[in-house]
Structures are given as C-alpha cells and as structure tokens.
Wavefront OBJ file of the C-alpha trace (Angstrom):
o trace
v 116.193 44.661 63.680
v 113.064 45.039 64.576
v 109.965 44.199 62.235
v 108.520 47.747 62.495
v 112.063 49.144 61.358
v 111.956 46.842 58.394
v 112.212 48.309 54.649
v 108.993 45.697 53.413
v 109.101 45.141 49.295
v 105.239 45.748 49.258
v 102.788 47.234 51.634
v 99.093 45.981 51.488
v 96.541 47.983 53.022
v 93.082 46.153 53.667
v 92.630 43.017 53.717
v 89.352 42.217 52.023
v 88.939 40.079 48.615
v 91.743 42.945 46.779
v 93.900 43.071 49.329
v 94.005 39.013 50.428
v 94.516 38.275 46.333
v 97.502 40.907 46.059
v 99.155 39.069 49.545
v 98.464 36.269 48.631
v 100.060 36.557 44.809
v 103.083 39.267 46.215
v 103.386 35.612 48.592
v 103.724 33.120 45.225
v 105.953 35.954 44.062
v 108.265 35.513 47.273
v 108.215 39.471 48.093
v 108.435 40.408 51.456
v 104.895 41.791 52.080
v 103.245 43.054 55.499
v 99.384 43.276 55.611
v 97.205 46.265 56.834
v 93.943 45.188 58.002
v 91.608 42.828 60.586
v 92.035 39.162 60.776
v 88.378 39.395 60.426
v 88.414 40.509 56.740
v 85.842 42.936 54.994
v 82.879 43.488 57.169
v 81.012 44.131 53.797
v 81.894 40.600 52.425
v 80.684 38.970 56.025
v 77.285 40.728 56.013
v 76.416 39.612 52.807
v 73.402 37.578 52.710
v 73.907 35.579 49.209
v 76.623 35.582 46.522
v 76.050 33.925 42.774
v 78.495 35.306 40.760
v 81.709 34.616 42.448
v 83.356 31.794 40.148
v 83.489 28.573 41.750
v 81.614 29.309 44.879
v 78.043 29.541 43.519
v 75.554 30.316 46.371
v 78.073 31.341 49.220
v 76.795 33.371 51.940
v 79.151 36.448 52.734
v 79.998 34.764 56.238
v 80.988 31.032 54.234
v 83.196 33.027 51.782
v 85.008 35.223 54.018
v 86.269 32.375 56.323
v 87.568 30.724 52.728
v 89.358 33.917 52.350
v 90.944 34.338 55.122
v 91.404 30.281 55.811
v 93.080 30.353 52.076
v 95.303 33.690 53.251
v 96.683 32.179 56.246
v 97.048 29.256 54.768
v 99.658 30.633 52.301
v 101.594 32.692 55.189
v 99.927 35.669 54.920
v 99.825 37.706 58.405
v 98.118 40.677 59.822
v 99.213 43.808 60.699
v 96.273 45.618 62.593
v 97.244 49.113 62.749
v 95.790 51.585 60.858
v 97.478 53.310 58.300
v 96.688 57.016 58.157
v 99.261 58.758 55.845
v 101.155 57.367 52.674
v 103.945 59.552 51.469
v 105.874 58.601 48.613
v 109.916 58.981 49.493
v 111.189 59.032 45.875
v 112.199 55.512 45.884
v 110.363 54.321 48.778
v 106.816 54.928 50.271
v 106.973 56.407 54.122
v 103.406 54.838 56.156
v 102.438 56.672 59.442
v 100.045 54.203 61.516
v 98.434 55.028 64.473
v 100.837 52.148 66.470
v 104.203 52.714 64.713
v 105.709 53.483 61.506
v 106.533 51.684 58.377
v 108.739 51.745 55.165
v 107.642 49.743 51.503
v 109.546 49.854 48.185
v 105.352 49.820 46.953
v 102.252 50.009 48.359
v 99.238 48.579 46.769
v 95.579 50.604 48.447
v 92.650 48.429 48.919
v 90.947 49.943 51.818
v 87.548 50.340 50.118
v 85.439 52.973 49.618
v 85.115 55.904 52.226
v 81.421 56.020 52.800
v 79.961 59.949 52.291
v 81.373 63.010 52.320
v 83.778 64.631 54.320
v 83.029 66.834 56.666
v 82.790 71.122 55.479
v 85.757 72.409 56.946
v 87.292 68.826 57.661
v 89.841 69.207 54.804
v 90.381 72.601 54.883
v 91.463 72.256 58.302
v 93.222 68.907 57.952
v 96.571 69.239 60.162
v 95.569 72.396 61.308
v 92.767 71.043 64.400
v 91.863 67.867 62.207
v 93.489 64.528 62.814
v 92.467 60.790 61.528
v 94.329 59.242 64.868
v 94.116 60.317 68.047
v 97.252 57.888 69.284
v 99.395 59.719 66.571
v 98.095 63.091 67.688
v 96.535 63.215 70.932
v 99.994 64.457 72.693
v 99.700 67.784 70.767
v 96.490 68.207 72.481
v 97.557 68.381 76.025
v 95.159 70.166 78.628
v 92.867 71.225 76.026
v 89.748 70.370 74.132
v 89.037 67.768 71.779
v 85.659 65.854 70.210
v 86.027 62.681 68.453
v 83.708 61.541 65.679
v 83.636 57.929 66.362
v 82.983 55.771 63.316
v 82.432 52.373 65.018
v 82.682 50.957 68.345
v 86.971 50.507 67.966
v 87.167 54.220 67.816
v 86.059 54.024 71.322
v 89.793 53.038 72.460
v 91.069 55.978 70.581
v 89.092 58.461 72.719
v 90.101 56.456 76.143
v 93.840 57.356 74.963
v 92.985 61.102 74.524
v 91.903 61.345 78.097
v 95.312 61.001 79.077
v 96.665 64.665 77.331
v 93.274 66.499 76.765
v 91.611 68.399 79.556
v 88.413 67.536 77.576
v 87.348 64.515 75.516
v 83.594 64.633 73.803
v 82.989 61.544 72.232
v 80.024 61.715 69.023
v 79.481 57.995 68.214
v 77.813 58.057 64.599
v 76.818 53.964 64.867
v 73.828 52.774 67.427
v 74.149 50.500 70.728
v 75.710 51.425 73.763
v 79.385 53.426 73.991
v 81.933 51.855 76.507
v 84.692 54.793 77.060
v 86.123 55.456 80.445
v 84.491 58.048 82.778
v 86.304 61.223 81.419
v 84.789 60.552 78.020
v 81.654 62.841 77.523
v 79.165 60.926 74.860
v 76.906 63.211 72.806
v 74.440 61.924 70.255
v 74.474 64.546 68.362
v 74.741 64.453 64.390
v 77.998 66.898 63.750
v 77.394 68.590 60.553
v 80.228 70.697 59.787
v 84.035 71.916 61.360
v 84.204 75.752 61.957
v 87.485 78.078 62.368
v 89.791 80.530 61.304
v 93.245 79.767 60.593
v 92.642 76.994 63.163
v 89.937 74.835 64.418
v 87.522 76.397 66.658
v 84.320 74.664 66.970
v 82.668 71.569 65.844
v 79.172 72.243 64.281
v 76.204 69.749 64.975
v 72.641 69.581 63.854
v 71.374 71.252 66.933
v 74.638 73.110 68.950
v 78.279 74.006 69.014
v 80.694 73.190 70.819
v 83.997 74.971 71.101
v 87.174 72.554 70.688
v 90.806 72.701 70.023
v 91.080 69.804 67.988
v 88.923 67.333 66.144
v 89.656 63.598 65.384
v 87.408 62.416 63.253
v 87.995 58.592 63.001
v 86.808 56.294 60.073
v 87.468 52.920 58.902
v 89.288 54.366 56.292
v 90.845 57.825 55.375
v 89.987 59.895 51.651
v 92.432 58.578 49.171
v 93.387 61.725 48.760
v 93.476 62.482 51.902
v 95.779 59.402 52.492
v 98.048 60.030 50.145
v 99.254 63.728 49.385
v 99.505 64.260 45.335
v 97.718 60.874 44.420
v 95.147 62.026 41.522
v 91.899 60.930 42.443
v 88.060 61.081 41.001
v 85.729 61.509 43.720
v 86.413 58.803 46.186
v 87.899 56.606 44.027
v 91.693 56.508 42.763
v 92.511 56.936 39.151
v 94.015 53.923 37.864
v 95.553 52.290 34.454
v 94.740 48.783 33.494
v 97.795 47.889 35.635
v 96.210 48.948 38.413
v 98.976 51.659 39.044
v 97.928 55.370 39.878
v 99.665 58.117 39.407
v 102.372 57.990 41.858
v 104.921 55.280 40.605
v 104.888 52.384 42.770
v 101.585 52.916 44.412
v 99.072 50.729 42.844
v 95.256 50.575 43.762
v 92.677 47.543 43.770
v 89.060 46.818 44.673
v 86.094 49.153 45.237
v 88.727 52.402 45.334
v 89.523 51.495 42.065
v 86.157 52.544 40.899
v 83.373 50.805 40.063
v 81.635 47.821 39.671
v 81.551 46.904 43.392
v 82.199 43.398 42.659
v 83.798 40.885 44.871
v 85.323 38.768 41.867
v 86.739 42.107 40.625
v 87.856 43.133 43.174
v 90.056 39.688 43.734
v 90.872 39.769 39.816
v 92.402 43.342 40.335
v 93.741 42.732 44.238
v 96.018 39.870 41.500
v 96.907 42.477 38.832
v 98.018 44.879 41.195
v 100.451 42.647 43.043
v 102.591 41.230 39.956
v 102.181 44.773 38.736
v 104.208 45.462 42.219
v 106.590 42.436 41.523
v 106.915 43.675 37.968
v 107.842 47.763 39.312
v 110.483 46.013 42.006
v 112.376 43.678 39.207
v 112.483 46.654 36.578
v 114.354 48.985 39.178
v 116.590 45.795 40.222
v 117.942 45.538 36.999
v 118.637 49.056 36.747
v 120.658 49.601 39.277
l 1 2 3 4 5 6 7 8 9 10 11 12 13 14 15 16 17 18 19 20 21 22 23 24 25 26 27 28 29 30 31 32 33 34 35 36 37 38 39 40 41 42 43 44 45 46 47 48 49 50 51 52 53 54 55 56 57 58 59 60 61 62 63 64 65 66 67 68 69 70 71 72 73 74 75 76 77 78 79 80 81 82 83 84 85 86 87 88 89 90 91 92 93 94 95 96 97 98 99 100 101 102 103 104 105 106 107 108 109 110 111 112 113 114 115 116 117 118 119 120 121 122 123 124 125 126 127 128 129 130 131 132 133 134 135 136 137 138 139 140 141 142 143 144 145 146 147 148 149 150 151 152 153 154 155 156 157 158 159 160 161 162 163 164 165 166 167 168 169 170 171 172 173 174 175 176 177 178 179 180 181 182 183 184 185 186 187 188 189 190 191 192 193 194 195 196 197 198 199 200 201 202 203 204 205 206 207 208 209 210 211 212 213 214 215 216 217 218 219 220 221 222 223 224 225 226 227 228 229 230 231 232 233 234 235 236 237 238 239 240 241 242 243 244 245 246 247 248 249 250 251 252 253 254 255 256 257 258 259 260 261 262 263 264 265 266 267 268 269 270 271 272 273 274 275 276 277 278 279 280 281 282 283 284 285 286 287 288 289 290 291 292
C-alpha cells in the first residue's frame, strides 16, 4: 500500500507550537499520524524578536525557539508532509483530506493552522466552487484554454502560477508581497491590489483598486484557508473555530488548537492546547475501538 493510500489515526494540520506538540503527544500515545506543514515550522515564531513568558525558555529569540521545537519533534520521530490541505470532509467514520499534491484519509483531525490574516474578498465565498479555488494544482485542469488570475500571498505561490500555465490560456499573477517575482514568461505579473471578485452565476472578473480584469477563474492562494471554508459545516466564530475545553469542535473527531482556537495568541497556550487536542483525539479513538 502506498503511504498516501493509508488511513491515518490522526492527521495534524500545521507545524507551529500547537501542531508540533500535538504530534509529539500523539506519537507518545503510539498513534499512526501524518503532519502537514513545513519543516521550517511557523514563520510567526521565527520572526519573534524575544519571548519572555515561555516556561523554561527565558529570553529566547523566535529563531532559537523554532529550532528547539523542530529539534524536539524530529528527535521524537515526527515527519513532515509538505502538502497544503485545501479541504477536509467528514465522511462519518473518517475524514477525507484534499491536498494540493494528493488526497489522504484519517480517523481524526487536529487543526493547528493558525489564523488567516484578513477577511475574504467580497465575492470570494459566494463564488467558491464557481470560479474561486484555493488550489491551482488541484483545479487547474478545469481551466484549459481559459483566462485565470492568481492572488499570491507569498513567494511559494509562484510555483502554482507556473503550473497553471500548462492549462490556462492566460495567467495573471497578483503578488501581495514585496520583492522580485520569479515566474515563467507565460505568467503576467500585475502589481495591483485585488479588492473584490465579480460574477453572475460564475466568476467573471477580478476587480483591483484601479482596474477590472475579465477572467474565468480566480485562485486565492494564502498560507492557510479560513476554517469555515476548509471544513464544510464547521462551527466558527469569526476567524476562529469554536472549541470546548477538550479542544473538540462541532464535528465529532475534529479538534482545533492554537491561534485558530481563539485568543490569546500565545506560544505556550498553543502548545498546551496541542497537547490537550492530541490526548482528546487518542481518547476518541479508544472509545470508538471499544464501541466496535
């Protein structure tokens, strides 16, 4: 059986303090897990100047803390799957996870993705699935010979814009970051900030502060997808997921920890919630096993 065909016991989305602590705790409990995210962990942690309130690690820089987190996780056997999960679907007794590169299955899921910065564009949620997508490598083939726009939140989205040129007649790339863009010559880079998504039954255009671009599809590529869009039917409170004290959500078998679970945004709180989420997921699995 290929690894991507396995049914994992716990899927963990995110490699910040909450996700890494959840992974470590799950491995201590001898669970078969998959962890989605970068080995570089959280950019938010890395860029922190100095952290003074993490127990046992006084006056530590974000970069030092990040290295300590990753070193600990790797020493415990945590492995990273660098695939962005764009959809999580409850199938009753398991979850189907759609990634940019592959699809996966898990008995339980822990969301530790952090908080999506900013609000959805006007029209983004309305036209989701009708011209708006969060994954070019997943949905690019639907736009063969058509005009598309890609809103890139970071440099890593340039690869998806390049991929889209294999199908689309035209690819417009709107980088939301500073610095040089390295895409192939089939991509048109436009330094204008998108403000809304227009359409009727389907997407018809991307509106910027100064212009309107007629397109058939718009790929909104952020580091994380808003939880309500990532998991259909999930109960949320603004950018956060509603959780109980055991970090369970409105969907059985689905847990959330860290910034995505609400204020305060603190590293030590995130790690603690990751621990609780993993213990709760392990307990949920044990209960299901006993019930069979």
